[in-house]
All heavy atoms as a GROMACS GRO file, in nm:
protein
  563
    1MET      N    1   3.786  -2.560  -0.800
    1MET     CA    2   3.756  -2.546  -0.933
    1MET      C    3   3.669  -2.422  -0.959
    1MET      O    4   3.569  -2.413  -0.883
    1MET     CB    5   3.677  -2.677  -0.973
    1MET     CG    6   3.629  -2.685  -1.117
    1MET     SD    7   3.566  -2.845  -1.151
    1MET     CE    8   3.483  -2.808  -1.295
    2THR      N    9   3.700  -2.348  -1.041
    2THR     CA   10   3.629  -2.220  -1.069
    2THR      C   11   3.560  -2.236  -1.203
    2THR      O   12   3.603  -2.305  -1.296
    2THR     CB   13   3.718  -2.101  -1.081
    2THR    OG1   14   3.811  -2.118  -1.184
    2THR    CG2   15   3.793  -2.074  -0.950
    3THR      N   16   3.434  -2.181  -1.207
    3THR     CA   17   3.361  -2.184  -1.327
    3THR      C   18   3.349  -2.046  -1.384
    3THR      O   19   3.335  -1.951  -1.309
    3THR     CB   20   3.217  -2.236  -1.300
    3THR    OG1   21   3.156  -2.148  -1.215
    3THR    CG2   22   3.215  -2.382  -1.251
    4LYS      N   23   3.369  -2.037  -1.514
    4LYS     CA   24   3.356  -1.903  -1.582
    4LYS      C   25   3.213  -1.878  -1.623
    4LYS      O   26   3.148  -1.957  -1.682
    4LYS     CB   27   3.455  -1.902  -1.702
    4LYS     CG   28   3.458  -1.767  -1.769
    4LYS     CD   29   3.561  -1.768  -1.879
    4LYS     CE   30   3.566  -1.624  -1.930
    4LYS     NZ   31   3.670  -1.618  -2.030
    5ARG      N   32   3.168  -1.762  -1.581
    5ARG     CA   33   3.032  -1.722  -1.610
    5ARG      C   34   3.033  -1.605  -1.696
    5ARG      O   35   3.101  -1.498  -1.671
    5ARG     CB   36   2.961  -1.695  -1.475
    5ARG     CG   37   2.824  -1.667  -1.489
    5ARG     CD   38   2.759  -1.656  -1.350
    5ARG     NE   39   2.626  -1.593  -1.360
    5ARG     CZ   40   2.555  -1.542  -1.267
    5ARG    NH1   41   2.601  -1.558  -1.144
    5ARG    NH2   42   2.436  -1.485  -1.284
    6ASN      N   43   2.959  -1.603  -1.807
    6ASN     CA   44   2.944  -1.489  -1.892
    6ASN      C   45   2.848  -1.389  -1.823
    6ASN      O   46   2.731  -1.417  -1.807
    6ASN     CB   47   2.885  -1.527  -2.028
    6ASN     CG   48   2.986  -1.600  -2.104
    6ASN    OD1   49   3.109  -1.592  -2.084
    6ASN    ND2   50   2.942  -1.683  -2.201
    7LEU      N   51   2.908  -1.276  -1.783
    7LEU     CA   52   2.817  -1.178  -1.714
    7LEU      C   53   2.824  -1.049  -1.801
    7LEU      O   54   2.927  -0.989  -1.829
    7LEU     CB   55   2.882  -1.142  -1.582
    7LEU     CG   56   2.802  -1.046  -1.495
    7LEU    CD1   57   2.672  -1.108  -1.458
    7LEU    CD2   58   2.883  -1.012  -1.372
    8ASN      N   59   2.709  -1.023  -1.858
    8ASN     CA   60   2.689  -0.900  -1.936
    8ASN      C   61   2.602  -0.809  -1.861
    8ASN      O   62   2.554  -0.837  -1.754
    8ASN     CB   63   2.636  -0.938  -2.074
    8ASN     CG   64   2.501  -1.009  -2.072
    8ASN    OD1   65   2.439  -1.008  -1.976
    8ASN    ND2   66   2.467  -1.074  -2.184
    9ARG      N   67   2.582  -0.691  -1.920
    9ARG     CA   68   2.500  -0.591  -1.850
    9ARG      C   69   2.363  -0.628  -1.825
    9ARG      O   70   2.303  -0.614  -1.722
    9ARG     CB   71   2.507  -0.461  -1.940
    9ARG     CG   72   2.440  -0.340  -1.874
    9ARG     CD   73   2.464  -0.216  -1.956
    9ARG     NE   74   2.410  -0.103  -1.891
    9ARG     CZ   75   2.288  -0.050  -1.909
    9ARG    NH1   76   2.200  -0.112  -1.990
    9ARG    NH2   77   2.249   0.056  -1.843
   10ARG      N   78   2.294  -0.693  -1.926
   10ARG     CA   79   2.156  -0.732  -1.911
   10ARG      C   80   2.141  -0.834  -1.803
   10ARG      O   81   2.048  -0.827  -1.718
   10ARG     CB   82   2.105  -0.789  -2.040
   10ARG     CG   83   1.957  -0.847  -2.031
   10ARG     CD   84   1.903  -0.890  -2.158
   10ARG     NE   85   1.886  -0.774  -2.249
   10ARG     CZ   86   1.853  -0.779  -2.366
   10ARG    NH1   87   1.826  -0.887  -2.427
   10ARG    NH2   88   1.838  -0.672  -2.442
   11SER      N   89   2.214  -0.941  -1.785
   11SER     CA   90   2.204  -1.044  -1.691
   11SER      C   91   2.239  -0.983  -1.552
   11SER      O   92   2.178  -1.020  -1.446
   11SER     CB   93   2.293  -1.165  -1.714
   11SER     OG   94   2.431  -1.126  -1.718
   12PHE      N   95   2.338  -0.894  -1.540
   12PHE     CA   96   2.369  -0.821  -1.418
   12PHE      C   97   2.250  -0.745  -1.363
   12PHE      O   98   2.216  -0.751  -1.250
   12PHE     CB   99   2.491  -0.728  -1.430
   12PHE     CG  100   2.517  -0.652  -1.318
   12PHE    CD1  101   2.579  -0.706  -1.209
   12PHE    CD2  102   2.490  -0.516  -1.307
   12PHE    CE1  103   2.614  -0.633  -1.086
   12PHE    CE2  104   2.520  -0.438  -1.201
   12PHE     CZ  105   2.584  -0.502  -1.088
   13LEU      N  106   2.185  -0.667  -1.456
   13LEU     CA  107   2.079  -0.580  -1.405
   13LEU      C  108   1.956  -0.674  -1.373
   13LEU      O  109   1.881  -0.638  -1.275
   13LEU     CB  110   2.036  -0.488  -1.526
   13LEU     CG  111   2.135  -0.372  -1.555
   13LEU    CD1  112   2.092  -0.293  -1.674
   13LEU    CD2  113   2.151  -0.284  -1.433
   14GLN      N  114   1.933  -0.774  -1.451
   14GLN     CA  115   1.822  -0.862  -1.410
   14GLN      C  116   1.837  -0.930  -1.272
   14GLN      O  117   1.753  -0.936  -1.197
   14GLN     CB  118   1.809  -0.974  -1.512
   14GLN     CG  119   1.741  -0.918  -1.649
   14GLN     CD  120   1.742  -1.028  -1.749
   14GLN    OE1  121   1.806  -1.135  -1.744
   14GLN    NE2  122   1.659  -1.007  -1.854
   15SER      N  123   1.962  -0.972  -1.251
   15SER     CA  124   1.986  -1.038  -1.117
   15SER      C  125   1.979  -0.943  -1.002
   15SER      O  126   1.926  -0.968  -0.893
   15SER     CB  127   2.116  -1.120  -1.123
   15SER     OG  128   2.223  -1.027  -1.142
   16THR      N  129   2.039  -0.820  -1.024
   16THR     CA  130   2.035  -0.723  -0.911
   16THR      C  131   1.892  -0.670  -0.893
   16THR      O  132   1.854  -0.641  -0.778
   16THR     CB  133   2.129  -0.610  -0.933
   16THR    OG1  134   2.108  -0.547  -1.059
   16THR    CG2  135   2.282  -0.663  -0.932
   17ALA      N  136   1.816  -0.648  -0.999
   17ALA     CA  137   1.679  -0.601  -0.986
   17ALA      C  138   1.598  -0.706  -0.905
   17ALA      O  139   1.516  -0.672  -0.820
   17ALA     CB  140   1.620  -0.570  -1.121
   18ALA      N  141   1.608  -0.832  -0.937
   18ALA     CA  142   1.537  -0.936  -0.873
   18ALA      C  143   1.575  -0.947  -0.723
   18ALA      O  144   1.491  -0.957  -0.639
   18ALA     CB  145   1.558  -1.068  -0.936
   19ALA      N  146   1.703  -0.937  -0.697
   19ALA     CA  147   1.752  -0.935  -0.563
   19ALA      C  148   1.711  -0.816  -0.476
   19ALA      O  149   1.681  -0.834  -0.359
   19ALA     CB  150   1.898  -0.954  -0.554
   20SER      N  151   1.698  -0.702  -0.534
   20SER     CA  152   1.662  -0.583  -0.458
   20SER      C  153   1.508  -0.571  -0.442
   20SER      O  154   1.452  -0.513  -0.347
   20SER     CB  155   1.719  -0.458  -0.523
   20SER     OG  156   1.663  -0.440  -0.651
   21LEU      N  157   1.430  -0.615  -0.541
   21LEU     CA  158   1.290  -0.600  -0.535
   21LEU      C  159   1.216  -0.710  -0.452
   21LEU      O  160   1.114  -0.683  -0.392
   21LEU     CB  161   1.230  -0.604  -0.679
   21LEU     CG  162   1.250  -0.484  -0.755
   21LEU    CD1  163   1.190  -0.499  -0.901
   21LEU    CD2  164   1.195  -0.355  -0.695
   22SER      N  165   1.269  -0.830  -0.437
   22SER     CA  166   1.202  -0.933  -0.368
   22SER      C  167   1.177  -0.908  -0.221
   22SER      O  168   1.070  -0.923  -0.174
   22SER     CB  169   1.271  -1.069  -0.389
   22SER     OG  170   1.409  -1.067  -0.349
   23PRO      N  171   1.272  -0.851  -0.146
   23PRO     CA  172   1.249  -0.820  -0.006
   23PRO      C  173   1.141  -0.709   0.009
   23PRO      O  174   1.062  -0.712   0.099
   23PRO     CB  175   1.390  -0.773   0.052
   23PRO     CG  176   1.485  -0.827  -0.047
   23PRO     CD  177   1.417  -0.837  -0.177
   24MET      N  178   1.142  -0.614  -0.080
   24MET     CA  179   1.045  -0.507  -0.088
   24MET      C  180   0.905  -0.559  -0.106
   24MET      O  181   0.811  -0.520  -0.032
   24MET     CB  182   1.082  -0.400  -0.182
   24MET     CG  183   0.990  -0.283  -0.187
   24MET     SD  184   1.030  -0.154  -0.309
   24MET     CE  185   0.979  -0.244  -0.451
   25LEU      N  186   0.890  -0.648  -0.202
   25LEU     CA  187   0.757  -0.700  -0.230
   25LEU      C  188   0.709  -0.794  -0.121
   25LEU      O  189   0.595  -0.795  -0.090
   25LEU     CB  190   0.763  -0.777  -0.365
   25LEU     CG  191   0.790  -0.694  -0.487
   25LEU    CD1  192   0.800  -0.774  -0.615
   25LEU    CD2  193   0.676  -0.587  -0.505
   26LEU      N  194   0.798  -0.868  -0.061
   26LEU     CA  195   0.757  -0.954   0.047
   26LEU      C  196   0.717  -0.879   0.173
   26LEU      O  197   0.632  -0.917   0.238
   26LEU     CB  198   0.871  -1.055   0.080
   26LEU     CG  199   0.902  -1.160  -0.031
   26LEU    CD1  200   1.033  -1.242   0.003
   26LEU    CD2  201   0.779  -1.244  -0.057
   27GLY      N  202   0.785  -0.774   0.203
   27GLY     CA  203   0.760  -0.698   0.326
   27GLY      C  204   0.661  -0.588   0.308
   27GLY      O  205   0.632  -0.523   0.411
   28SER      N  206   0.612  -0.562   0.186
   28SER     CA  207   0.525  -0.445   0.168
   28SER      C  208   0.397  -0.452   0.248
   28SER      O  209   0.342  -0.352   0.279
   28SER     CB  210   0.508  -0.416   0.022
   28SER     OG  211   0.430  -0.528  -0.034
   29GLY      N  212   0.342  -0.577   0.258
   29GLY     CA  213   0.218  -0.588   0.328
   29GLY      C  214   0.226  -0.550   0.483
   29GLY      O  215   0.134  -0.518   0.548
   30LEU      N  216   0.347  -0.552   0.533
   30LEU     CA  217   0.363  -0.522   0.677
   30LEU      C  218   0.359  -0.374   0.703
   30LEU      O  219   0.336  -0.333   0.817
   30LEU     CB  220   0.496  -0.580   0.726
   30LEU     CG  221   0.502  -0.735   0.713
   30LEU    CD1  222   0.648  -0.776   0.755
   30LEU    CD2  223   0.405  -0.809   0.794
   31MET      N  224   0.392  -0.294   0.601
   31MET     CA  225   0.408  -0.157   0.630
   31MET      C  226   0.285  -0.074   0.586
   31MET      O  227   0.272   0.048   0.621
   31MET     CB  228   0.527  -0.095   0.546
   31MET     CG  229   0.654  -0.157   0.583
   31MET     SD  230   0.798  -0.135   0.480
   31MET     CE  231   0.791   0.038   0.450
   32LEU      N  232   0.192  -0.134   0.516
   32LEU     CA  233   0.076  -0.056   0.473
   32LEU      C  234  -0.031  -0.067   0.578
   32LEU      O  235  -0.058  -0.168   0.632
   32LEU     CB  236   0.019  -0.115   0.334
   32LEU     CG  237   0.113  -0.101   0.224
   32LEU    CD1  238   0.059  -0.169   0.101
   32LEU    CD2  239   0.139   0.046   0.188
   33PRO      N  240  -0.106   0.050   0.603
   33PRO     CA  241  -0.222   0.042   0.692
   33PRO      C  242  -0.333  -0.048   0.630
   33PRO      O  243  -0.346  -0.041   0.509
   33PRO     CB  244  -0.254   0.178   0.718
   33PRO     CG  245  -0.195   0.261   0.611
   33PRO     CD  246  -0.076   0.178   0.558
   34ARG      N  247  -0.404  -0.110   0.708
   34ARG     CA  248  -0.511  -0.188   0.652
   34ARG      C  249  -0.634  -0.105   0.621
   34ARG      O  250  -0.651  -0.002   0.674
   34ARG     CB  251  -0.556  -0.315   0.745
   34ARG     CG  252  -0.581  -0.261   0.881
   34ARG     CD  253  -0.590  -0.391   0.980
   34ARG     NE  254  -0.595  -0.341   1.112
   34ARG     CZ  255  -0.705  -0.326   1.179
   34ARG    NH1  256  -0.817  -0.360   1.122
   34ARG    NH2  257  -0.708  -0.291   1.303
   35MET      N  258  -0.718  -0.156   0.539
   35MET     CA  259  -0.846  -0.083   0.505
   35MET      C  260  -0.939  -0.084   0.616
   35MET      O  261  -0.944  -0.182   0.687
   35MET     CB  262  -0.907  -0.137   0.376
   35MET     CG  263  -0.810  -0.129   0.245
   35MET     SD  264  -0.780   0.032   0.207
   35MET     CE  265  -0.935   0.102   0.155
   36ALA      N  266  -1.012   0.026   0.629
   36ALA     CA  267  -1.103   0.032   0.746
   36ALA      C  268  -1.236  -0.022   0.715
   36ALA      O  269  -1.282  -0.025   0.604
   36ALA     CB  270  -1.117   0.184   0.777
   37SER      N  271  -1.287  -0.090   0.819
   37SER     CA  272  -1.434  -0.133   0.806
   37SER      C  273  -1.515  -0.032   0.886
   37SER      O  274  -1.461   0.054   0.964
   37SER     CB  275  -1.448  -0.274   0.867
   37SER     OG  276  -1.411  -0.269   1.006
   38ALA      N  277  -1.643  -0.037   0.869
   38ALA     CA  278  -1.724   0.067   0.931
   38ALA      C  279  -1.719   0.065   1.085
   38ALA      O  280  -1.735   0.163   1.146
   38ALA     CB  281  -1.871   0.045   0.886
   39GLN      N  282  -1.689  -0.051   1.143
   39GLN     CA  283  -1.680  -0.055   1.289
   39GLN      C  284  -1.553   0.011   1.338
   39GLN      O  285  -1.548   0.049   1.461
   39GLN     CB  286  -1.684  -0.207   1.332
   39GLN     CG  287  -1.805  -0.280   1.305
   39GLN     CD  288  -1.814  -0.330   1.166
   39GLN    OE1  289  -1.714  -0.338   1.096
   39GLN    NE2  290  -1.935  -0.365   1.122
   40GLU      N  291  -1.452   0.019   1.266
   40GLU     CA  292  -1.326   0.074   1.309
   40GLU      C  293  -1.312   0.227   1.285
   40GLU      O  294  -1.217   0.289   1.342
   40GLU     CB  295  -1.207   0.000   1.247
   40GLU     CG  296  -1.206  -0.146   1.280
   40GLU     CD  297  -1.105  -0.220   1.193
   40GLU    OE1  298  -1.078  -0.173   1.073
   40GLU    OE2  299  -1.053  -0.322   1.229
   41LEU      N  300  -1.400   0.282   1.214
   41LEU     CA  301  -1.390   0.434   1.184
   41LEU      C  302  -1.451   0.510   1.295
   41LEU      O  303  -1.534   0.458   1.369
   41LEU     CB  304  -1.472   0.459   1.057
   41LEU     CG  305  -1.402   0.408   0.930
   41LEU    CD1  306  -1.504   0.428   0.812
   41LEU    CD2  307  -1.272   0.467   0.900
   42GLY      N  308  -1.407   0.641   1.305
   42GLY     CA  309  -1.457   0.720   1.414
   42GLY      C  310  -1.609   0.761   1.374
   42GLY      O  311  -1.650   0.737   1.266
   43ALA      N  312  -1.673   0.824   1.467
   43ALA     CA  313  -1.808   0.865   1.452
   43ALA      C  314  -1.819   0.967   1.334
   43ALA      O  315  -1.746   1.062   1.329
   43ALA     CB  316  -1.857   0.927   1.576
   44GLY      N  317  -1.911   0.931   1.229
   44GLY     CA  318  -1.930   1.023   1.120
   44GLY      C  319  -1.831   1.012   1.016
   44GLY      O  320  -1.845   1.079   0.909
   45MET      N  321  -1.730   0.927   1.021
   45MET     CA  322  -1.623   0.904   0.927
   45MET      C  323  -1.668   0.801   0.829
   45MET      O  324  -1.730   0.703   0.866
   45MET     CB  325  -1.489   0.878   0.982
   45MET     CG  326  -1.444   0.980   1.077
   45MET     SD  327  -1.419   1.140   0.993
   45MET     CE  328  -1.404   1.250   1.122
   46ILE      N  329  -1.635   0.816   0.698
   46ILE     CA  330  -1.671   0.715   0.592
   46ILE      C  331  -1.552   0.646   0.534
   46ILE      O  332  -1.563   0.552   0.467
   46ILE     CB  333  -1.749   0.774   0.487
   46ILE    CG1  334  -1.682   0.891   0.415
   46ILE    CG2  335  -1.887   0.829   0.540
   46ILE    CD1  336  -1.743   0.931   0.287
   47GLY      N  337  -1.434   0.689   0.572
   47GLY     CA  338  -1.309   0.619   0.513
   47GLY      C  339  -1.189   0.671   0.580
   47GLY      O  340  -1.184   0.768   0.652
   48GLY      N  341  -1.077   0.601   0.542
   48GLY     CA  342  -0.944   0.635   0.591
   48GLY      C  343  -0.876   0.518   0.658
   48GLY      O  344  -0.928   0.410   0.673
   49PRO      N  345  -0.750   0.542   0.702
   49PRO     CA  346  -0.675   0.435   0.761
   49PRO      C  347  -0.713   0.395   0.898
   49PRO      O  348  -0.766   0.482   0.975
   49PRO     CB  349  -0.531   0.490   0.759
   49PRO     CG  350  -0.542   0.635   0.759
   49PRO     CD  351  -0.671   0.672   0.695
   50THR      N  352  -0.685   0.277   0.940
   50THR     CA  353  -0.700   0.227   1.080
   50THR      C  354  -0.582   0.144   1.117
   50THR      O  355  -0.503   0.108   1.025
   50THR     CB  356  -0.829   0.157   1.100
   50THR    OG1  357  -0.823   0.037   1.017
   50THR    CG2  358  -0.957   0.230   1.062
   51GLY      N  359  -0.575   0.101   1.236
   51GLY     CA  360  -0.477  -0.001   1.274
   51GLY      C  361  -0.356   0.059   1.335
   51GLY      O  362  -0.253  -0.015   1.358
   52PHE      N  363  -0.338   0.192   1.359
   52PHE     CA  364  -0.216   0.244   1.426
   52PHE      C  365  -0.269   0.366   1.512
   52PHE      O  366  -0.376   0.421   1.490
   52PHE     CB  367  -0.115   0.289   1.321
   52PHE     CG  368  -0.159   0.390   1.222
   52PHE    CD1  369  -0.137   0.518   1.253
   52PHE    CD2  370  -0.215   0.351   1.103
   52PHE    CE1  371  -0.172   0.619   1.153
   52PHE    CE2  372  -0.253   0.449   1.011
   52PHE     CZ  373  -0.231   0.583   1.038
   53ALA      N  374  -0.189   0.400   1.607
   53ALA     CA  375  -0.221   0.507   1.701
   53ALA      C  376  -0.224   0.640   1.620
   53ALA      O  377  -0.138   0.670   1.540
   53ALA     CB  378  -0.111   0.514   1.802
   54GLY      N  379  -0.335   0.710   1.635
   54GLY     CA  380  -0.350   0.838   1.571
   54GLY      C  381  -0.416   0.826   1.436
   54GLY      O  382  -0.424   0.922   1.359
   55ALA      N  383  -0.464   0.710   1.390
   55ALA     CA  384  -0.520   0.685   1.260
   55ALA      C  385  -0.650   0.779   1.242
   55ALA      O  386  -0.679   0.823   1.130
   55ALA     CB  387  -0.556   0.542   1.239
   56GLU      N  388  -0.720   0.800   1.354
   56GLU     CA  389  -0.837   0.880   1.336
   56GLU      C  390  -0.819   1.022   1.283
   56GLU      O  391  -0.903   1.090   1.229
   56GLU     CB  392  -0.916   0.886   1.471
   56GLU     CG  393  -0.838   0.934   1.585
   56GLU     CD  394  -0.752   0.831   1.658
   56GLU    OE1  395  -0.753   0.722   1.628
   56GLU    OE2  396  -0.677   0.882   1.744
   57ARG      N  397  -0.692   1.073   1.300
   57ARG     CA  398  -0.666   1.206   1.250
   57ARG      C  399  -0.662   1.209   1.098
   57ARG      O  400  -0.679   1.313   1.040
   57ARG     CB  401  -0.527   1.252   1.301
   57ARG     CG  402  -0.524   1.274   1.445
   57ARG     CD  403  -0.386   1.321   1.490
   57ARG     NE  404  -0.291   1.213   1.460
   57ARG     CZ  405  -0.158   1.243   1.442
   57ARG    NH1  406  -0.105   1.360   1.466
   57ARG    NH2  407  -0.079   1.147   1.421
   58PHE      N  408  -0.649   1.092   1.038
   58PHE     CA  409  -0.632   1.083   0.882
   58PHE      C  410  -0.762   1.037   0.822
   58PHE      O  411  -0.767   1.017   0.701
   58PHE     CB  412  -0.512   1.002   0.849
   58PHE     CG  413  -0.390   1.060   0.905
   58PHE    CD1  414  -0.329   0.986   1.007
   58PHE    CD2  415  -0.327   1.164   0.855
   58PHE    CE1  416  -0.210   1.037   1.062
   58PHE    CE2  417  -0.211   1.218   0.908
   58PHE     CZ  418  -0.149   1.152   1.011
   59GLN      N  419  -0.872   1.012   0.905
   59GLN     CA  420  -0.995   0.964   0.844
   59GLN      C  421  -1.074   1.088   0.786
   59GLN      O  422  -1.045   1.201   0.825
   59GLN     CB  423  -1.073   0.894   0.952
   59GLN     CG  424  -1.007   0.764   0.995
   59GLN     CD  425  -1.076   0.698   1.112
   59GLN    OE1  426  -1.167   0.742   1.158
   59GLN    NE2  427  -1.029   0.581   1.146
   60TYR      N  428  -1.168   1.061   0.711
   60TYR     CA  429  -1.246   1.166   0.640
   60TYR      C  430  -1.392   1.140   0.644
   60TYR      O  431  -1.437   1.024   0.649
   60TYR     CB  432  -1.195   1.187   0.501
   60TYR     CG  433  -1.167   1.067   0.419
   60TYR    CD1  434  -1.264   1.001   0.358
   60TYR    CD2  435  -1.034   1.013   0.422
   60TYR    CE1  436  -1.237   0.882   0.284
   60TYR    CE2  437  -1.003   0.902   0.352
   60TYR     CZ  438  -1.109   0.834   0.283
   60TYR     OH  439  -1.080   0.726   0.215
   61ASP      N  440  -1.474   1.249   0.630
   61ASP     CA  441  -1.618   1.234   0.632
   61ASP      C  442  -1.669   1.279   0.492
   61ASP      O  443  -1.594   1.306   0.407
   61ASP     CB  444  -1.683   1.317   0.744
   61ASP     CG  445  -1.649   1.467   0.732
   61ASP    OD1  446  -1.589   1.506   0.632
   61ASP    OD2  447  -1.687   1.534   0.828
   62GLY      N  448  -1.798   1.289   0.482
   62GLY     CA  449  -1.866   1.313   0.356
   62GLY      C  450  -1.843   1.451   0.303
   62GLY      O  451  -1.873   1.487   0.183
   63THR      N  452  -1.801   1.544   0.387
   63THR     CA  453  -1.788   1.686   0.346
   63THR      C  454  -1.646   1.711   0.290
   63THR      O  455  -1.622   1.814   0.213
   63THR     CB  456  -1.815   1.785   0.458
   63THR    OG1  457  -1.709   1.761   0.561
   63THR    CG2  458  -1.953   1.756   0.519
   64MET      N  459  -1.557   1.621   0.306
   64MET     CA  460  -1.418   1.642   0.260
   64MET      C  461  -1.409   1.583   0.114
   64MET      O  462  -1.488   1.503   0.077
   64MET     CB  463  -1.320   1.567   0.351
   64MET     CG  464  -1.324   1.622   0.493
   64MET     SD  465  -1.233   1.521   0.614
   64MET     CE  466  -1.074   1.591   0.580
   65SER      N  467  -1.308   1.630   0.039
   65SER     CA  468  -1.297   1.589  -0.102
   65SER      C  469  -1.280   1.440  -0.110
   65SER      O  470  -1.330   1.376  -0.204
   65SER     CB  471  -1.176   1.663  -0.173
   65SER     OG  472  -1.058   1.636  -0.106
   66GLU      N  473  -1.198   1.382  -0.016
   66GLU     CA  474  -1.181   1.235  -0.018
   66GLU      C  475  -1.312   1.160   0.001
   66GLU      O  476  -1.337   1.062  -0.064
   66GLU     CB  477  -1.078   1.196   0.089
   66GLU     CG  478  -0.936   1.249   0.068
   66GLU     CD  479  -0.918   1.389   0.143
   66GLU    OE1  480  -1.025   1.446   0.181
   66GLU    OE2  481  -0.802   1.431   0.147
   67GLY      N  482  -1.388   1.212   0.096
   67GLY     CA  483  -1.521   1.143   0.123
   67GLY      C  484  -1.614   1.154   0.011
   67GLY      O  485  -1.692   1.059  -0.024
   68ARG      N  486  -1.620   1.276  -0.056
   68ARG     CA  487  -1.703   1.289  -0.172
   68ARG      C  488  -1.664   1.193  -0.289
   68ARG      O  489  -1.743   1.138  -0.360
   68ARG     CB  490  -1.695   1.434  -0.223
   68ARG     CG  491  -1.776   1.530  -0.130
   68ARG     CD  492  -1.796   1.666  -0.187
   68ARG     NE  493  -1.671   1.725  -0.234
   68ARG     CZ  494  -1.595   1.808  -0.154
   68ARG    NH1  495  -1.628   1.837  -0.033
   68ARG    NH2  496  -1.487   1.862  -0.207
   69ALA      N  497  -1.526   1.172  -0.306
   69ALA     CA  498  -1.477   1.079  -0.403
   69ALA      C  499  -1.522   0.942  -0.369
   69ALA      O  500  -1.568   0.865  -0.457
   69ALA     CB  501  -1.329   1.093  -0.416
   70ILE      N  502  -1.514   0.896  -0.249
   70ILE     CA  503  -1.558   0.767  -0.204
   70ILE      C  504  -1.706   0.746  -0.228
   70ILE      O  505  -1.749   0.642  -0.283
   70ILE     CB  506  -1.516   0.737  -0.059
   70ILE    CG1  507  -1.368   0.734  -0.045
   70ILE    CG2  508  -1.580   0.608  -0.013
   70ILE    CD1  509  -1.295   0.621  -0.116
   71GLU      N  510  -1.786   0.850  -0.198
   71GLU     CA  511  -1.921   0.838  -0.209
   71GLU      C  512  -1.960   0.826  -0.366
   71GLU      O  513  -2.047   0.757  -0.406
   71GLU     CB  514  -2.001   0.953  -0.145
   71GLU     CG  515  -1.990   0.960  -0.002
   71GLU     CD  516  -2.061   0.839   0.066
   71GLU    OE1  517  -2.169   0.793   0.015
   71GLU    OE2  518  -2.013   0.786   0.160
   72GLY      N  519  -1.890   0.904  -0.441
   72GLY     CA  520  -1.908   0.894  -0.591
   72GLY      C  521  -1.874   0.757  -0.644
   72GLY      O  522  -1.943   0.707  -0.736
   73ILE      N  523  -1.772   0.693  -0.595
   73ILE     CA  524  -1.734   0.558  -0.641
   73ILE      C  525  -1.838   0.464  -0.602
   73ILE      O  526  -1.869   0.376  -0.673
   73ILE     CB  527  -1.591   0.525  -0.589
   73ILE    CG1  528  -1.490   0.616  -0.656
   73ILE    CG2  529  -1.560   0.376  -0.611
   73ILE    CD1  530  -1.352   0.606  -0.592
   74LYS      N  531  -1.890   0.477  -0.478
   74LYS     CA  532  -1.992   0.383  -0.436
   74LYS      C  533  -2.119   0.392  -0.509
   74LYS      O  534  -2.186   0.301  -0.546
   74LYS     CB  535  -2.024   0.410  -0.288
   74LYS     CG  536  -1.915   0.365  -0.188
   74LYS     CD  537  -1.952   0.391  -0.046
   74LYS     CE  538  -1.847   0.347   0.046
   74LYS     NZ  539  -1.880   0.383   0.186
   75ALA      N  540  -2.148   0.522  -0.562
   75ALA     CA  541  -2.264   0.546  -0.644
   75ALA      C  542  -2.253   0.482  -0.781
   75ALA      O  543  -2.359   0.450  -0.844
   75ALA     CB  544  -2.294   0.689  -0.650
   76LEU      N  545  -2.126   0.469  -0.833
   76LEU     CA  546  -2.110   0.415  -0.964
   76LEU      C  547  -2.131   0.259  -0.960
   76LEU      O  548  -2.165   0.204  -1.069
   76LEU     CB  549  -1.970   0.443  -1.008
   76LEU     CG  550  -1.934   0.585  -1.046
   76LEU    CD1  551  -1.791   0.597  -1.082
   76LEU    CD2  552  -2.022   0.626  -1.169
   77ARG      N  553  -2.124   0.195  -0.852
   77ARG     CA  554  -2.141   0.053  -0.848
   77ARG      C  555  -2.287   0.024  -0.863
   77ARG      O  556  -2.368  -0.015  -0.893
   77ARG     CB  557  -2.099  -0.005  -0.715
   77ARG     CG  558  -1.946  -0.014  -0.710
   77ARG     CD  559  -1.907  -0.104  -0.603
   77ARG     NE  560  -1.816  -0.041  -0.504
   77ARG     CZ  561  -1.791  -0.097  -0.389
   77ARG    NH1  562  -1.838  -0.208  -0.348
   77ARG    NH2  563  -1.706  -0.029  -0.309
   0.00000   0.00000   0.00000
């Protein structure tokens, strides 16, 4: 027994968007580096990624623009 289903452009796009986005949203937490705590940062560093080999190359201190931005955000609190 076959059922006839009304398939229009809107319902097709909604179903394909939901099917393609759900695996991305579920797996996105596995691919992002976790936020650093002070114990995991290198000496003199105030921010940056941790949790993977070579992460210390992407950390920053207070003299870099990223570090100055973080310090400014902390000062606003």
